[in-house]
Backbone as CSV, one residue per row, in Angstrom:
resi,resn,N_x,N_y,N_z,CA_x,CA_y,CA_z,C_x,C_y,C_z
1,MET,-14.998,-54.955,14.889,-14.778,-56.334,15.248,-14.467,-56.388,16.734
2,ALA,-15.017,-57.334,17.404,-14.774,-57.477,18.832,-13.477,-58.272,19.018
3,ARG,-12.368,-57.560,18.971,-11.069,-58.207,19.085,-10.375,-57.701,20.330
4,THR,-9.849,-58.625,21.075,-9.085,-58.271,22.264,-7.822,-59.119,22.282
5,ALA,-6.917,-58.771,23.171,-5.719,-59.572,23.372,-5.637,-59.897,24.854
6,LYS,-5.522,-61.160,25.155,-5.460,-61.625,26.534,-4.033,-62.063,26.837
7,GLU,-3.514,-61.597,27.967,-2.170,-62.011,28.355,-2.239,-63.457,28.845
8,VAL,-1.447,-64.330,28.224,-1.467,-65.749,28.565,-0.159,-66.216,29.187
9,GLY,0.796,-65.290,29.302,2.080,-65.590,29.909,2.918,-64.327,29.906
10,PRO,4.089,-64.389,30.499,4.952,-63.211,30.510,5.263,-62.747,29.081
11,LYS,4.900,-61.508,28.766,5.146,-60.902,27.457,4.519,-61.704,26.305
12,ARG,3.457,-62.469,26.590,2.798,-63.295,25.571,1.298,-63.005,25.594
13,PHE,0.748,-62.718,24.414,-0.657,-62.343,24.294,-1.334,-63.203,23.234
14,ARG,-2.576,-63.534,23.481,-3.357,-64.315,22.533,-4.519,-63.471,22.025
15,GLU,-4.601,-63.352,20.703,-5.687,-62.612,20.077,-6.996,-63.360,20.291
16,SER,-8.040,-62.619,20.567,-9.342,-63.227,20.816,-10.417,-62.414,20.091
17,TYR,-11.332,-63.101,19.462,-12.443,-62.467,18.745,-13.762,-62.886,19.373
18,GLY,-14.805,-62.217,18.953,-16.139,-62.587,19.381,-16.621,-61.789,20.566
19,ARG,-17.855,-62.061,20.914,-18.496,-61.356,22.024,-19.090,-62.371,23.000
20,TYR,-19.100,-61.965,24.248,-19.825,-62.722,25.259,-21.276,-62.255,25.235
21,PHE,-22.153,-63.044,25.790,-23.583,-62.723,25.828,-23.831,-61.306,26.335
22,GLU,-23.118,-60.921,27.386,-23.336,-59.609,27.993,-22.980,-58.451,27.060
23,GLU,-22.161,-58.695,26.064,-21.690,-57.630,25.177,-22.637,-57.329,24.014
24,PHE,-23.635,-58.142,23.816,-24.603,-57.900,22.749,-25.682,-56.943,23.234
25,GLU,-26.004,-55.954,22.411,-27.049,-54.991,22.747,-28.008,-54.871,21.570
26,PRO,-29.303,-55.122,21.801,-30.278,-54.963,20.713,-30.168,-53.575,20.082
27,GLY,-30.206,-53.557,18.755,-30.089,-52.315,18.008,-28.685,-52.019,17.521
28,HIS,-27.668,-52.629,18.137,-26.304,-52.411,17.679,-26.116,-53.056,16.311
29,ILE,-25.310,-52.405,15.480,-24.989,-52.931,14.152,-23.493,-53.155,14.084
30,TYR,-23.108,-54.360,13.665,-21.705,-54.727,13.546,-21.353,-54.812,12.064
31,GLU,-20.452,-53.958,11.612,-19.978,-53.996,10.231,-18.824,-54.989,10.159
32,HIS,-18.964,-55.970,9.298,-17.956,-57.035,9.196,-16.966,-56.726,8.077
33,ARG,-15.701,-56.774,8.407,-14.638,-56.543,7.440,-13.549,-57.586,7.656
34,PRO,-12.816,-57.950,6.645,-12.767,-57.372,5.312,-13.888,-57.896,4.432
35,GLY,-14.030,-57.261,3.268,-14.954,-57.742,2.250,-14.310,-58.873,1.468
36,ARG,-15.016,-59.321,0.437,-14.504,-60.451,-0.363,-14.939,-60.270,-1.799
37,THR,-13.990,-60.307,-2.729,-14.302,-60.279,-4.155,-14.445,-61.728,-4.617
38,ILE,-15.570,-62.032,-5.241,-15.877,-63.401,-5.660,-15.192,-63.691,-6.995
39,SER,-14.438,-64.765,-7.035,-13.742,-65.150,-8.267,-14.525,-66.242,-9.003
40,GLU,-14.159,-66.440,-10.254,-14.780,-67.504,-11.040,-14.478,-68.864,-10.412
41,ALA,-13.250,-69.051,-9.953,-12.878,-70.322,-9.324,-13.719,-70.575,-8.069
42,ASP,-13.930,-69.530,-7.237,-14.774,-69.685,-6.045,-16.125,-70.266,-6.435
43,ASN,-16.742,-69.661,-7.431,-18.098,-70.028,-7.836,-18.150,-71.434,-8.427
44,ILE,-17.232,-71.738,-9.330,-17.245,-73.059,-9.973,-16.923,-74.149,-8.964
45,TRP,-15.882,-73.968,-8.174,-15.499,-75.000,-7.206,-16.619,-75.263,-6.214
46,PHE,-17.187,-74.204,-5.663,-18.257,-74.379,-4.677,-19.457,-75.074,-5.310
47,THR,-19.833,-74.637,-6.497,-20.995,-75.207,-7.175,-20.795,-76.699,-7.427
48,LEU,-19.648,-77.068,-7.948,-19.404,-78.474,-8.244,-19.154,-79.294,-6.984
49,LEU,-18.485,-78.712,-6.002,-18.246,-79.412,-4.732,-19.567,-79.785,-4.058
50,THR,-20.547,-78.895,-4.149,-21.833,-79.137,-3.500,-22.806,-79.885,-4.411
51,MET,-22.329,-80.313,-5.565,-23.105,-81.125,-6.516,-24.316,-80.388,-7.079
52,ASN,-24.214,-79.080,-7.163,-25.264,-78.272,-7.775,-25.032,-78.342,-9.282
53,THR,-25.943,-78.946,-9.992,-25.741,-79.170,-11.427,-26.395,-78.116,-12.308
54,HIS,-26.868,-77.027,-11.720,-27.501,-75.997,-12.553,-26.424,-75.266,-13.358
55,PRO,-26.515,-75.312,-14.702,-25.469,-74.723,-15.539,-25.374,-73.202,-15.447
56,LEU,-26.345,-72.538,-14.859,-26.292,-71.085,-14.735,-25.092,-70.628,-13.907
57,HIS,-24.516,-71.553,-13.123,-23.387,-71.210,-12.261,-22.021,-71.517,-12.874
58,PHE,-21.963,-72.369,-13.907,-20.643,-72.775,-14.400,-20.538,-72.962,-15.911
59,ASP,-21.618,-72.737,-16.646,-21.612,-72.901,-18.097,-21.844,-71.529,-18.736
60,ASN,-20.766,-70.897,-19.183,-20.866,-69.538,-19.718,-21.807,-69.455,-20.911
61,ALA,-21.769,-70.434,-21.823,-22.632,-70.400,-23.008,-24.100,-70.475,-22.600
62,TYR,-24.408,-71.316,-21.639,-25.780,-71.415,-21.135,-26.194,-70.098,-20.472
63,ALA,-25.335,-69.579,-19.607,-25.649,-68.365,-18.853,-25.831,-67.152,-19.768
64,GLU,-25.103,-67.112,-20.885,-25.251,-66.003,-21.834,-26.677,-65.904,-22.372
65,LYS,-27.392,-67.024,-22.431,-28.764,-67.050,-22.946,-29.794,-66.702,-21.872
66,SER,-29.346,-66.578,-20.637,-30.268,-66.269,-19.543,-30.552,-64.777,-19.499
67,GLU,-31.505,-64.380,-18.680,-31.813,-62.954,-18.524,-30.643,-62.171,-17.943
68,PHE,-29.689,-62.869,-17.315,-28.543,-62.201,-16.691,-27.383,-62.022,-17.669
69,GLY,-27.321,-62.851,-18.705,-26.290,-62.742,-19.726,-24.918,-63.229,-19.308
70,ARG,-24.820,-63.736,-18.117,-23.550,-64.247,-17.592,-23.844,-65.140,-16.393
71,PRO,-22.860,-65.940,-15.957,-23.099,-66.845,-14.826,-23.428,-66.097,-13.527
72,LEU,-24.327,-66.667,-12.777,-24.649,-66.175,-11.440,-23.752,-66.865,-10.425
73,VAL,-23.375,-66.142,-9.390,-22.685,-66.773,-8.270,-23.730,-67.581,-7.497
74,ASN,-23.378,-68.788,-7.157,-24.236,-69.699,-6.403,-24.662,-69.017,-5.089
75,SER,-25.962,-68.927,-4.856,-26.458,-68.232,-3.657,-26.061,-68.938,-2.361
76,CYS,-25.837,-70.246,-2.416,-25.359,-70.934,-1.207,-23.929,-70.511,-0.878
77,LEU,-23.147,-70.181,-1.912,-21.795,-69.665,-1.676,-21.868,-68.293,-1.019
78,THR,-22.721,-67.416,-1.521,-22.810,-66.094,-0.901,-23.342,-66.199,0.524
79,LEU,-24.274,-67.115,0.769,-24.767,-67.325,2.141,-23.621,-67.773,3.049
80,ALA,-22.796,-68.693,2.560,-21.675,-69.189,3.360,-20.650,-68.086,3.630
81,ILE,-20.340,-67.286,2.617,-19.343,-66.230,2.795,-19.860,-65.144,3.732
82,VAL,-21.107,-64.722,3.534,-21.660,-63.674,4.399,-21.742,-64.170,5.841
83,THR,-22.155,-65.409,6.035,-22.161,-65.977,7.390,-20.744,-65.972,7.958
84,GLY,-19.784,-66.422,7.155,-18.393,-66.451,7.601,-17.872,-65.084,7.986
85,MET,-18.264,-64.064,7.218,-17.832,-62.702,7.540,-18.317,-62.264,8.915
86,SER,-19.448,-62.785,9.345,-20.041,-62.359,10.611,-19.485,-63.101,11.829
87,VAL,-18.747,-64.162,11.604,-18.306,-65.010,12.717,-17.478,-64.250,13.743
88,SER,-16.500,-63.470,13.312,-15.604,-62.833,14.282,-16.336,-61.875,15.212
89,ASP,-17.454,-61.305,14.776,-18.250,-60.412,15.621,-19.355,-61.142,16.373
90,VAL,-20.030,-62.053,15.694,-21.262,-62.630,16.234,-21.052,-63.971,16.921
91,SER,-20.293,-64.870,16.318,-20.310,-66.242,16.823,-18.945,-66.873,17.082
92,GLN,-17.892,-66.089,17.129,-16.559,-66.653,17.369,-16.490,-67.406,18.703
93,LYS,-17.200,-66.936,19.706,-17.206,-67.588,21.018,-18.395,-68.543,21.190
94,ALA,-19.233,-68.656,20.181,-20.491,-69.395,20.305,-20.295,-70.869,20.648
95,VAL,-21.277,-71.395,21.350,-21.363,-72.823,21.607,-21.868,-73.506,20.335
96,GLY,-22.783,-72.847,19.637,-23.298,-73.395,18.388,-24.372,-72.519,17.780
97,ASN,-24.588,-72.714,16.498,-25.700,-72.075,15.806,-26.973,-72.826,16.152
98,LEU,-28.034,-72.098,16.401,-29.326,-72.723,16.694,-30.246,-72.695,15.488
99,GLY,-29.976,-71.804,14.531,-30.782,-71.809,13.326,-30.617,-70.574,12.475
100,TRP,-30.987,-70.734,11.221,-31.062,-69.644,10.251,-32.513,-69.529,9.843
101,GLY,-32.941,-68.325,9.532,-34.317,-68.151,9.089,-34.471,-66.920,8.228
102,ASP,-35.618,-66.844,7.591,-36.011,-65.679,6.801,-34.915,-65.260,5.821
103,ILE,-34.344,-66.249,5.125,-33.292,-65.969,4.141,-33.945,-65.379,2.899
104,LYS,-33.466,-64.205,2.501,-33.992,-63.535,1.309,-32.849,-63.255,0.342
105,LEU,-33.047,-63.652,-0.906,-32.088,-63.406,-1.980,-32.661,-62.271,-2.813
106,ILE,-32.102,-61.087,-2.675,-32.717,-59.863,-3.185,-32.165,-59.440,-4.541
107,ALA,-30.892,-59.658,-4.775,-30.272,-59.255,-6.040,-29.211,-60.286,-6.421
108,PRO,-28.954,-60.434,-7.714,-27.935,-61.402,-8.140,-26.529,-60.930,-7.783
109,VAL,-25.646,-61.896,-7.618,-24.227,-61.634,-7.407,-23.483,-62.292,-8.566
110,PHE,-22.502,-61.570,-9.104,-21.739,-62.055,-10.250,-20.267,-62.149,-9.901
111,VAL,-19.552,-62.975,-10.652,-18.098,-63.053,-10.518,-17.536,-61.639,-10.663
112,GLY,-16.623,-61.298,-9.786,-16.013,-59.964,-9.792,-16.654,-59.006,-8.804
113,ASP,-17.864,-59.337,-8.317,-18.487,-58.483,-7.301,-17.727,-58.610,-5.985
114,THR,-17.567,-57.488,-5.310,-17.008,-57.486,-3.957,-18.179,-57.324,-3.003
115,ILE,-18.208,-58.210,-2.011,-19.327,-58.197,-1.072,-18.844,-57.893,0.342
116,TYR,-19.754,-57.297,1.105,-19.530,-56.958,2.505,-20.750,-57.417,3.295
117,ALA,-20.625,-57.395,4.610,-21.742,-57.809,5.445,-21.813,-56.969,6.702
118,GLU,-23.011,-56.904,7.264,-23.220,-56.282,8.570,-24.348,-57.024,9.263
119,SER,-24.310,-57.023,10.583,-25.345,-57.697,11.369,-25.940,-56.726,12.378
120,GLU,-27.260,-56.729,12.434,-27.978,-55.955,13.442,-28.418,-56.910,14.537
121,MET,-28.085,-56.573,15.757,-28.468,-57.392,16.901,-29.948,-57.153,17.181
122,LEU,-30.764,-58.198,17.035,-32.213,-58.066,17.181,-32.719,-58.356,18.591
123,ALA,-32.231,-59.444,19.171,-32.776,-59.866,20.467,-31.773,-60.752,21.187
124,LYS,-31.923,-60.773,22.502,-31.135,-61.704,23.303,-31.945,-62.092,24.531
125,ARG,-31.672,-63.294,25.003,-32.306,-63.770,26.227,-31.391,-64.805,26.865
126,GLU,-31.519,-64.947,28.159,-30.746,-65.979,28.833,-31.310,-67.340,28.457
127,SER,-30.440,-68.323,28.362,-30.890,-69.680,28.070,-31.699,-70.206,29.251
128,ARG,-32.800,-70.861,28.950,-33.638,-71.435,30.017,-33.031,-72.713,30.596
129,SER,-32.220,-73.406,29.810,-31.675,-74.687,30.266,-30.175,-74.643,30.562
130,ARG,-29.515,-73.560,30.166,-28.067,-73.455,30.351,-27.751,-72.112,31.017
131,PRO,-27.608,-72.088,32.322,-27.454,-70.815,33.044,-26.184,-70.034,32.714
132,THR,-25.193,-70.654,32.091,-23.955,-69.949,31.755,-23.945,-69.457,30.304
133,GLN,-25.118,-69.536,29.649,-25.190,-69.171,28.230,-26.444,-68.359,27.936
134,GLY,-26.435,-67.726,26.768,-27.589,-66.960,26.325,-27.834,-67.158,24.844
135,VAL,-29.018,-66.776,24.400,-29.428,-66.918,23.008,-29.469,-65.532,22.377
136,VAL,-28.787,-65.388,21.254,-28.669,-64.117,20.549,-29.210,-64.295,19.131
137,THR,-30.005,-63.323,18.663,-30.510,-63.344,17.292,-30.072,-62.074,16.582
138,VAL,-29.516,-62.258,15.371,-29.076,-61.138,14.549,-29.706,-61.236,13.164
139,ARG,-29.834,-60.090,12.512,-30.189,-60.048,11.092,-28.944,-59.609,10.350
140,THR,-28.487,-60.448,9.441,-27.279,-60.141,8.676,-27.666,-59.744,7.260
141,THR,-27.007,-58.704,6.772,-27.260,-58.167,5.441,-25.984,-58.250,4.628
142,GLY,-26.099,-58.797,3.415,-24.987,-58.804,2.467,-25.182,-57.673,1.476
143,ARG,-24.129,-56.887,1.255,-24.168,-55.761,0.309,-23.001,-55.872,-0.665
144,LYS,-23.269,-55.457,-1.895,-22.185,-55.317,-2.862,-21.443,-54.015,-2.553
145,ALA,-20.272,-53.857,-3.139,-19.463,-52.660,-2.902,-20.206,-51.386,-3.280
146,ASP,-21.146,-51.476,-4.232,-21.908,-50.282,-4.626,-23.090,-49.999,-3.702
147,GLY,-23.250,-50.818,-2.652,-24.315,-50.615,-1.673,-25.556,-51.455,-1.912
148,THR,-25.649,-52.141,-3.054,-26.808,-52.978,-3.360,-26.926,-54.113,-2.349
149,VAL,-28.073,-54.202,-1.707,-28.340,-55.327,-0.806,-28.682,-56.533,-1.667
150,PHE,-27.976,-57.638,-1.461,-28.256,-58.846,-2.245,-28.800,-59.991,-1.399
151,MET,-28.700,-59.871,-0.082,-29.141,-60.970,0.775,-29.390,-60.465,2.188
152,THR,-30.401,-61.026,2.843,-30.597,-60.834,4.280,-31.004,-62.179,4.875
153,PHE,-30.670,-62.362,6.124,-31.119,-63.559,6.845,-31.011,-63.302,8.338
154,GLU,-31.724,-64.112,9.105,-31.608,-64.067,10.563,-30.891,-65.321,11.028
155,ARG,-30.106,-65.162,12.071,-29.367,-66.287,12.639,-29.458,-66.208,14.146
156,THR,-29.685,-67.347,14.763,-29.768,-67.446,16.219,-28.614,-68.316,16.701
157,VAL,-27.924,-67.813,17.731,-26.683,-68.420,18.195,-26.725,-68.566,19.712
158,LEU,-26.184,-69.667,20.208,-26.024,-69.881,21.641,-24.633,-69.391,22.028
159,VAL,-24.579,-68.386,22.914,-23.329,-67.691,23.245,-23.057,-67.811,24.744
160,PRO,-21.798,-68.050,25.114,-21.482,-68.138,26.542,-21.482,-66.767,27.209
161,LYS,-21.769,-66.787,28.498,-21.611,-65.580,29.301,-20.131,-65.416,29.650
162,ARG,-19.763,-64.207,30.007,-18.373,-63.916,30.363,-17.907,-64.903,31.440
163,GLY,-16.701,-65.420,31.243,-16.132,-66.358,32.191,-16.471,-67.808,31.906
164,HIS,-17.277,-68.043,30.841,-17.708,-69.421,30.565,-17.414,-69.879,29.139
165,ALA,-16.565,-69.133,28.417,-16.176,-69.544,27.071,-15.042,-70.562,27.169
166,ILE,-14.851,-71.324,26.130,-13.803,-72.340,26.105,-12.441,-71.747,26.419
167,GLU,-12.160,-70.543,25.892,-10.834,-69.941,26.082,-10.651,-69.301,27.442
168,ASP,-11.704,-69.180,28.236,-11.578,-68.518,29.550,-10.744,-69.329,30.516
């Protein structure tokens, strides 16, 4: 995790996460920790909050009849959690997300699974319209604790250059 502490006053330090544009290097892989064990409440609340009415996520009797034999964790929840896991390394200092792409759902996730994430830095370029910022693209992979890859996606983020972040 790209964590630093900046002195903000006498004997006072402020924790800081994230990377500046200059700190990203194509080919680097950032392992995001901690992991997260998905609970039944996580899955049901998220599914109902987002108005997803598919019973495979919250109706045990229905899910028992499916090929999985039990409820599936909502894939939008796993996308949100895996993205969230990557924030402290990839986008904590970001101006904003520019897009997600090539989202692949490779294996099911079930209640009780513990998931982890890592991001590979794919590309970076200076912004053409914002000289104090750059564009960074990463591929993030979600893995279960047993190593099974369940999700991959690419994300592009607008990141400030050193000296131009909000906290600077």
